[in-house]
N, C-alpha and C positions, 0 to 999 in steps of 0.2 A: 105352447101347444098342449091342449088337454089330453088326458090319457085316452079318451075316445076319439080324438082327432085322427083323421086318416093321413097317412104318410106313404111315400114311395121311396124305395131304395133301388139303385142299380149297382151291381158289383160284377167284377170279373174274378176268376180264379183259374188256377191250373190244376188239372187232375193229377193226383200223385201216382195213379196207375191208369193205363188205358181203359176206357169204358167201351165194351162191346154192346151190341143191341140188347142183350139179356141184362147186363148190369144197368144200362140206362132205363130199361123197362122197370126193373126193381126200384131204382131211384125215383122214377116218376110215380110209381104206385104208392110208395112210402110218402113222398112229398105231397101228393094230392090228398091223401087221407089226413095227414098232419095239417095241411093248409085249410082243408075243409073244416076241421075241428077248431082251428084257431082264427077263422074268418079272414084268411089271407087269399089273395088272388095274384096272378102274375104270369110270367112266361119264362121259359128256359131255352137258351140256345146252346148248342154244343158243336164245336168244330175243332178237329185236330188236337184234342186234349185240353181245350179251353172252354170254360163255361162263361156265359153271360146270363145273368138272371135279373129280372125285374120283379120286385115284390111290392104288393100294396096291401094296406090294412091298418088296423089300429097302431098308432105310433109305438106304444109300449111293447106290443107283440112283435113288431118289426125289430125293435132294439134287442129283445130277448133272442129272436131267431138269428140275428146277425152275430151275436155272441156265440151261439151254438155252432153256426156254420164256421166261424173263425177257429173253433176248436176241433172241427171235423177232420179226421185224418185223410179223407178222400180229397181234400182241397189244400192247395198251397198257394202262396202269393196272392191271397185275397186282397182286393183293392176296391174300396167303395168309390164309385165314380160320381154318384149323385144321390143325395138324400134331401127330400123336401116335403113340405106339407102339400096335400092335394085336396081339392074340393070334391072330386068324384074319381072313381076308378076307371082306368083305361081297359082293364082286363076282367071286368066283373063277371064274365061268362066262364072264366077258366080258373080253377084252383091251381093249375099249373099247366098252361099251354106249352107245347113243346114243338120244336122244329129242328131236325138235324140239318146241318149245313155242311156241304162237301168242301173239302180243301181244294182251292184252285190248282189246276195242273199247269205247270209251266209258268213263264213270266207273264205278268199282267201287261195289257196293252199300255202304251204311253198315255199318261194323263188319267189312268184308272185309279180310283180311290177305293181302298178296302176299308169298309166301315169297322170291321173288327180292329184293324190297326189304328184307325182314328180314335177308338176308345182308349187306346194306350198312349195317346199323344201327350197327355199331360196338360194340354191347352183346354181351359174350361169351356170356351165357346165351341171348339171342335168336338169335345166329348159330349156336350149337350146336344149338338146337331146330330151326332152319330146315334145317340140314344133315341132321339125323335125319329130318325130314319129307320132304325131297327124296329121301333114300336109300330110305326105305320106299315112297314113291310110285313111284319108278322100279322097284324090285324087284317090286312088285305088278303094275305095268303090263306088265313084261317077263317075268313068270313064264311059263316054258315056251316062250318065244320064243328060238330059237337065234340066236346071233350068226353073221354071215357070217364064215367063216374067213379069215385073212389070205391075200392072194394074192401 
């Protein structure tokens, strides 16, 4: 893969401290400005202290950012679920698209699959399917919703 080749990475991590709406807003503002400057795009999902992030951009930039995130004290248990070359971006319109996701109340109905849990399954095909499902879900939900420009 050449240095200018595009890559995508999907990772999960656990927040070391709870993120309220103000802390998430600060994180998004910082991430969007940094990603804009580094030619990165992607999405961030947050639910119950867990992050799932998809990043897209130049391969070398992705690798550098993953090393930085791995050292970030706000994250623990970071796990790369998917890293692969891509021909085009899925999130070209968002320096960091974001969607908060509520934690389900009560037990799930019989046969219900939780895509967040599927990401932690360890089975490559289940993880790949879950990443695709979350990507499609996010893009459909955010279709036509502009991202707040970095400040």
